[in-house]
C-alpha positions in Angstrom: -84.4 67.4 17.0 -84.9 71.1 17.2 -87.3 70.6 20.2 -84.5 69.2 22.3 -82.7 72.6 22.0 -85.6 75.0 22.5 -85.8 76.8 25.8 -89.4 78.0 26.2 -90.1 81.2 28.2 -91.6 80.7 31.7 -91.6 84.0 33.6 -92.1 83.9 37.4 -91.4 80.2 37.6 -88.8 80.6 40.4 -91.4 81.1 43.1 -93.2 77.8 42.2 -89.8 76.1 42.0 -88.6 77.4 45.3 -91.8 76.3 47.1 -91.4 72.8 45.6 -87.8 72.6 46.7 -88.7 73.6 50.2 -91.5 71.1 50.4 -89.2 68.3 49.3 -86.2 69.3 51.4 -87.8 69.8 54.8 -89.1 66.1 55.2 -85.5 64.9 54.6 -84.2 67.4 57.1 -86.7 66.3 59.8 -86.0 62.6 59.1 -82.2 63.2 59.4 -82.6 65.2 62.6 -84.8 62.4 64.1 -82.3 59.7 63.1 -84.2 58.1 60.2 -83.3 59.5 56.9 -85.0 56.7 55.0 -88.3 57.7 56.6 -87.7 61.3 55.7 -87.2 60.3 52.0 -90.5 58.4 52.1 -92.2 61.5 53.4 -90.7 63.4 50.4 -93.2 61.6 48.2 -96.0 63.5 50.0 -94.1 66.7 49.2 -95.2 66.2 45.6 -98.5 67.6 46.8 -96.8 71.0 46.3 -96.9 70.6 42.6 -100.8 70.8 42.4 -103.4 73.4 42.8 -101.4 76.6 42.3 -104.1 78.5 40.4 -107.0 77.7 42.7 -108.6 80.1 45.2 -107.3 79.4 48.7 -110.5 78.1 50.2 -110.9 75.6 47.3 -107.2 74.8 47.3 -107.3 73.8 51.0 -109.7 70.9 50.3 -108.1 70.0 47.0 -104.6 69.7 48.3 -105.9 67.7 51.3 -107.4 65.2 48.9 -104.2 65.1 46.8 -102.1 64.4 50.0 -104.5 61.6 51.1 -104.4 60.0 47.7 -100.6 60.0 47.7 -100.6 58.4 51.1 -103.0 55.7 50.0 -101.2 55.0 46.7 -97.8 54.6 48.4 -99.2 52.4 51.2 -100.9 50.2 48.7 -97.7 49.9 46.7 -95.8 48.9 49.8 -98.5 46.4 50.8 -98.4 44.7 47.4 -94.6 44.7 47.1 -94.0 41.3 48.5 -95.6 39.5 45.5 -94.4 40.9 42.2 -97.6 40.0 40.3 -99.7 41.6 43.0 -97.5 44.7 42.8 -97.9 44.8 39.0 -101.7 44.5 39.2 -101.9 47.1 42.0 -99.9 49.7 40.0 -101.9 49.0 36.9 -105.2 49.5 38.6 -104.1 52.7 40.3 -102.6 54.0 37.0 -105.9 53.5 35.2 -108.0 55.1 38.0 -105.7 58.0 38.4 -105.5 58.7 34.6 -109.3 58.4 34.2 -110.0 60.8 37.1 -107.3 63.3 36.3 -108.1 63.4 32.6 -111.9 63.7 33.3 -111.4 66.5 35.9 -108.7 68.3 33.8 -106.1 68.0 36.6 -103.0 69.7 35.1 -99.5 68.4 35.1 -98.0 66.4 36.7 -101.5 64.9 36.9 -101.8 61.2 37.3 -98.1 60.5 36.8 -97.1 61.4 40.4 -99.7 59.1 42.0 -98.5 56.2 39.9 -94.8 57.0 40.7 -95.7 57.2 44.4 -97.4 53.8 44.3 -94.6 52.3 42.2 -92.0 53.7 44.6 -93.9 52.0 47.4 -93.2 48.7 45.8 -89.5 49.4 45.9 -89.0 51.4 49.1 -85.8 50.7 51.0 -87.5 51.2 54.4 -88.8 47.7 54.6 -88.7 47.9 58.4 -91.9 50.0 58.3 -95.4 48.6 57.9 -97.6 50.0 55.0 -99.8 52.1 57.4 -96.7 53.7 58.8 -95.4 54.5 55.4 -98.7 56.0 54.4 -98.6 58.2 57.5 -95.1 59.4 56.6 -96.3 60.3 53.1 -99.3 62.1 54.6 -97.1 64.1 56.9 -95.1 65.2 53.9 -98.3 66.2 52.2 -99.5 68.1 55.3 -96.3 70.1 55.3 -96.8 71.0 51.6 -100.4 72.0 52.4 -99.2 74.4 55.0 -96.6 75.9 52.7 -99.2 76.3 49.9 -101.7 78.0 52.2 -99.2 80.5 53.5 -100.1 82.7 50.5 -103.6 83.2 52.0 -101.8 85.0 54.9 -99.1 86.7 52.8 -100.9 88.0 49.8 -103.3 90.3 51.7 -100.2 92.2 52.9 -98.5 92.6 49.5 -100.8 91.5 46.7 -103.2 93.6 44.7 -105.9 90.9 44.9 -105.5 90.4 48.6 -106.6 87.0 49.7 -108.2 86.6 46.3 -104.8 86.7 44.5 -105.5 83.5 42.4 -108.8 84.9 41.2 -107.2 88.3 40.3 -104.4 86.5 38.4 -107.0 84.4 36.4 -108.8 87.5 35.3 -105.5 89.2 34.4 -104.6 86.2 32.3 -108.0 86.4 30.5 -107.5 90.1 29.9 -104.1 89.6 28.4 -105.4 86.8 26.1 -108.4 88.9 24.9 -106.1 91.8 24.2 -103.7 89.6 22.2 -106.7 88.2 20.2 -108.0 91.8 19.6 -104.6 92.7 18.2 -104.0 89.7 16.0 -107.4 88.3 15.0 -105.6 84.9 14.8 -107.7 81.7 15.2 -105.2 80.2 17.7 -105.3 83.4 19.8 -109.1 83.2 19.7 -109.0 79.7 21.0 -106.5 80.7 23.8 -108.7 83.6 24.7 -111.8 81.5 25.0 -109.9 79.0 27.2 -108.6 81.8 29.4 -112.1 83.3 29.8 -113.5 79.8 30.6 -110.7 79.2 33.2 -111.4 82.5 34.8 -115.1 81.7 35.1 -114.2 78.3 36.5 -112.0 80.1 39.1 -114.7 82.7 39.9 -117.7 80.3 39.9 -116.8 76.6 40.2 -114.0 77.0 42.7 -115.9 79.4 45.0 -117.9 78.1 48.0 -121.5 77.1 47.2 -122.9 79.2 50.0 -120.9 82.2 51.0 -121.3 85.8 52.1 -121.2 88.5 49.4 -117.6 89.4 48.6 -116.9 92.8 46.9 -113.6 91.7 45.4 -115.0 88.5 43.8 -118.0 90.5 42.6 -115.7 93.1 41.0 -113.6 90.4 39.3 -116.7 88.7 38.0 -118.0 92.0 36.6 -114.6 92.5 34.9 -114.6 89.0 33.4 -118.1 89.5 32.2 -117.0 92.7 30.4 -114.0 90.8 28.9 -116.5 88.2 27.6 -118.4 90.9 25.9 -115.3 92.3 24.3 -114.4 88.8 23.1 -117.9 88.4 21.7 -117.7 91.7 19.9 -114.4 90.9 18.3 -115.7 87.5 17.1 -118.8 89.2 15.8 -116.7 91.6 13.8 -117.6 94.7 15.8 -115.3 97.1 17.5 -115.2 96.5 21.3 -116.2 99.6 23.2 -114.6 101.1 26.3 -115.7 99.4 29.6 -119.2 100.2 30.6 -119.8 101.6 34.1 -119.3 98.9 36.8 -122.3 96.8 37.3 -123.8 96.3 40.7 -123.5 93.0 42.3 -127.2 92.2 41.7 -126.8 92.7 37.9 -123.9 90.3 37.5 -125.6 87.1 36.3 -123.1 84.3 36.7 -122.5 81.6 34.0 -122.8 78.0 35.1 -119.1 77.4 34.7 -118.0 73.9 33.9 -120.1 70.9 34.9 -119.6 69.5 38.4 -117.1 66.8 39.2 -119.8 64.1 39.4 -121.1 65.0 35.9 -117.6 65.0 34.5 -116.8 61.6 35.9 -120.1 60.2 34.6 -119.2 61.5 31.2 -115.7 60.0 31.4 -117.1 56.6 32.3 -119.4 56.5 29.3 -118.3 54.1 26.5 -115.9 55.6 24.0 -115.1 58.7 26.0 -111.6 60.1 25.5 -110.8 59.7 29.2 -111.7 56.1 29.1 -109.7 55.6 25.9 -106.6 57.1 27.5 -107.1 55.1 30.7 -107.3 51.8 28.9 -104.3 52.7 26.8 -102.3 53.4 29.9 -103.5 50.3 31.7 -102.3 48.0 28.8 -99.0 49.8 28.5 -98.3 49.7 32.3 -99.1 46.0 32.6 -97.0 45.1 29.6 -94.1 47.3 30.7 -94.1 45.8 34.2 -94.2 42.3 32.9 -91.4 43.0 30.4 -89.2 44.7 33.1 -89.6 41.7 35.5 -88.7 39.4 32.6 -85.7 41.2 31.3 -84.2 42.9 34.4 -85.4 40.6 37.1 -85.6 43.6 39.4 -88.2 46.1 40.6 -90.5 46.9 37.6 -91.8 50.2 38.9 -89.5 52.4 36.8 -90.7 50.9 33.5 -94.3 51.2 34.6 -94.0 54.8 35.7 -92.2 55.6 32.4 -95.1 54.1 30.4 -97.6 56.3 32.3 -95.5 59.4 31.8 -95.5 58.9 28.0 -99.2 58.3 27.7 -101.1 59.9 30.5 -101.7 63.3 29.0 -103.5 61.9 25.9 -101.2 63.7 23.4 -101.4 63.1 19.7 -98.9 60.7 18.1 -96.2 63.2 17.2 -96.2 64.8 20.7 -96.3 61.3 22.3 -93.2 60.3 20.3 -91.6 63.5 21.3 -92.3 62.9 25.0 -91.0 59.4 24.8 -87.8 60.6 23.1 -87.3 63.3 25.7 -87.8 60.8 28.5 -85.3 58.4 27.1 -82.6 61.0 26.3 -83.1 62.8 29.5 -83.0 59.7 31.6 -79.8 58.3 29.9 -78.1 61.6 30.5 -79.5 61.9 34.0 -78.1 58.5 34.9 -74.6 60.0 34.8 -75.6 62.7 37.3 -77.3 60.0 39.4 -74.1 57.9 39.4 -72.1 60.8 40.7 -74.6 61.5 43.5 -75.1 57.9 44.6 -71.4 57.3 44.5 -70.9 60.3 46.7 -73.6 59.1 49.1 -74.5 62.6 50.6 -75.8 62.6 54.1 -77.3 65.1 56.5 -77.3 68.7 55.2 -75.7 67.7 52.0 -78.6 65.2 51.2 -81.1 67.9 52.1 -79.4 70.4 49.8 -79.2 67.9 46.9 -82.9 67.1 47.1 -83.8 70.8 47.3 -81.6 71.8 44.4 -82.7 68.9 42.2 -86.4 69.6 42.7 -85.8 73.4 42.1 -84.0 72.6 38.9 -86.8 70.3 37.8 -89.5 72.9 38.2 -87.4 75.6 36.6 -86.9 73.5 33.4 -90.0 71.3 33.2 -92.0 73.8 31.2 -88.9 75.3 29.4 -87.3 72.1 28.2 -88.5 68.7 29.3 -85.4 66.8 28.3 -83.3 69.0 30.7 -85.9 68.5 33.4 -85.6 64.7 33.1 -81.9 65.0 33.6 -82.7 66.2 37.1 -85.8 64.0 37.6 -83.7 60.8 37.2 -81.2 61.4 40.0 -83.9 62.7 42.4 -86.1 59.7 41.9 -83.1 57.3 42.3 -81.9 59.2 45.4 -85.4 58.7 47.0 -85.5 55.1 45.9 -82.0 54.5 47.5 -83.5 55.6 50.9 -80.3 57.3 52.0 -78.4 54.1 52.0 -75.4 52.9 49.9 -76.4 51.0 46.7 -74.8 47.6 46.8 -74.2 47.3 43.0 -74.4 50.8 41.7 -73.5 49.9 38.1 -76.3 47.2 37.9 -78.7 49.6 39.6 -78.2 52.3 37.0 -78.1 49.9 34.0 -81.4 48.3 35.0 -83.0 51.7 35.5 -81.8 52.8 32.0 -83.2 49.5 30.5 -86.5 50.0 32.4 -86.8 53.4 30.8 -86.3 52.1 27.3 -88.8 49.2 28.0 -91.4 51.6 29.3 -91.0 54.1 26.4 -91.0 51.5 23.6 -94.0 49.6 24.9 -95.9 52.8 25.5 -95.3 53.9 22.0 -96.2 50.5 20.5 -99.4 50.4 22.5 -100.3 53.9 21.4 -99.6 53.1 17.8 -101.8 50.0 17.8 -104.6 51.9 19.5 -104.1 54.7 16.9 -104.5 52.3 14.0 -107.6 50.7 15.5 -109.4 53.8 16.8 -107.4 56.9 16.1 -107.7 60.0 18.2 -111.1 61.2 19.5 -113.1 61.1 16.2 -113.1 64.5 14.6 -116.5 64.0 12.9 -118.1 63.1 16.3 -116.6 66.3 17.9 -117.8 68.3 14.9 -121.3 66.8 15.2 -121.4 67.6 18.9 -120.5 71.2 18.3 -123.0 71.7 15.5 -125.7 70.1 17.7 -124.8 72.3 20.7 -124.9 75.4 18.4 -128.4 74.4 17.3 -129.6 73.9 20.9 -128.3 77.3 21.9 -129.7 78.9 18.8 -133.2 77.6 19.7 -133.0 79.6 23.0 -131.6 82.6 21.2 -134.5 82.7 18.6 -137.0 82.3 21.5 -135.4 85.3 23.2 -134.8 83.3 26.4 -131.0 83.2 26.7 -130.9 83.7 30.4 -133.0 80.8 31.6 -131.3 77.9 33.3 -131.7 75.5 30.3 -130.3 78.3 28.0 -127.3 78.9 30.2 -126.6 75.2 30.3 -126.8 75.1 26.5 -124.4 78.0 26.3 -122.0 76.4 28.7 -122.1 73.1 26.8 -121.5 74.9 23.5 -118.4 76.6 24.8 -117.0 73.3 26.1 -117.7 71.5 22.9 -116.2 74.3 20.8 -113.0 74.2 22.9 -112.9 70.4 22.6 -113.4 70.6 18.8 -110.2 72.4 18.1 -108.2 70.1 20.5 -109.7 67.1 18.7 -108.7 68.6 15.3 -105.1 69.2 16.6 -105.0 65.6 17.8 -106.0 64.3 14.4 -103.4 66.5 12.7 -100.8 64.8 14.9 -102.2 61.3 14.1 -101.5 58.9 11.3 -101.2 60.1 7.7 -104.8 59.0 6.9 -106.2 60.9 10.0 -104.1 63.9 9.1 -105.5 63.9 5.6 -109.1 63.6 6.9 -108.5 66.4 9.3 -107.1 68.7 6.6 -110.1 67.8 4.4 -112.5 68.7 7.2 -110.7 71.9 8.3 -113.0 74.3 6.4 -116.0 72.7 8.1 -114.3 72.7 11.5 -113.4 76.4 11.1 -116.9 77.3 10.0 -118.5 75.4 12.9 -116.1 77.1 15.4 -116.9 80.5 13.9 -120.6 79.8 14.0 -120.4 78.6 17.6 -118.6 81.7 18.8 -120.9 84.0 16.9 -123.9 82.3 18.5 -122.4 82.7 22.0 -121.6 86.4 21.2 -125.2 86.9 20.1 -126.4 85.5 23.3 -124.2 87.9 25.3 -125.5 90.9 23.2 -129.1 89.7 23.7 -128.7 89.4 27.4 -127.0 92.8 27.7 -128.4 94.9 24.8 -127.0 98.1 26.4 -123.5 96.9 25.7 -124.1 95.3 22.3 
């Protein structure tokens, strides 16, 4: 109950929220000015592109957001195409949900992740603009995504004028985040802070290596940031190894900054996700079953569009949380939706048009983004009227009471079925097996130690082993936390294994630190 009342800090969120509000409002404004508000509200779905890619370098972000916008357009067009036959719509949404969850989980696409693609496809099955063919609806969504792309990329022009990092502002912020995390760990020595620092360093390397062009001209700013992040890695290694971190060594020349491999490529991550028993596959199958059952139950009990129940099921499960956090997310969704239906009733009864509709959409989206990381329940209070306003297509709702009651019932159906599916899956399989994650980390430590003992820590195989060790160590603690949030038996097993998990994590980080010292003995 306490979680419903907590307001988490989220400094600097207003810029992200303002951008999202603009990207959602302008398509409505253009549709109204052109005499087709319903078409503008469909284009709003493409505006959800603005919620992705914020931390990526601009060159990488350009292609990433273009892909996101195209996927939104395809998902909504497919949803509209399948809408005529309820069973076909149910199957289409289920397949898209499974694919979206698998890909987003495998590639670590952050929130809102797969949920928005499923919501877009589901909305396509219930769009009010039935006078438009699917390809036209897809183009409208693509236009909304294109506008979001332009707004996102404006930072590439603006930041060189005002930002310390110039056009490399995202890279500079990633290194600054890593610096803060390492300093916090140096001050506390806490295991949680150690894990967060390791994640921040890994994310910074991903930004500075994986998200950079494969073939590009030397860049002094990126080289400087890589050198700084390399130094932060040494400081982190020294802290883990129990030594006192020294002051920064003289700046290294570009030629001396040997880059880590970063995370594996997308193709390798997808192959890993498709392997039997992978966590991405488990989450995808869990979502598929819940979406199909929720859609069928909604059609049976409400005799109406089932997209709301299906989208709710995805929302509860797509992030692969442990049991306690999944229950919390389901409760937040239900409470927030039921409260939000009151706000939705007021807005839909008012039937705002023109500038008022544009303002309502912008304010709702701004409020969502301001609260979604602070208090999810409050965010859902605004998500509900925004989604229902888009679904209404700018037209009066014939039976508003029935419309709102069925959406509330759909929410309950989606949440309850999602939790039941998760509980059954938990009893049969549990979270990602802790013993398997522990074995992978120990094996990765051994492989890296072989290279360390041979004195060849800089070869390509050694660097790959070090990268895999870092990834498996990060995954180990996340798997342990999932087990702690699982059933009573899983929690007991996790607590029993904690000394072994802690020792394996410590050994892994000490091995990585020793590799850094061996590679750079002048800074050891």
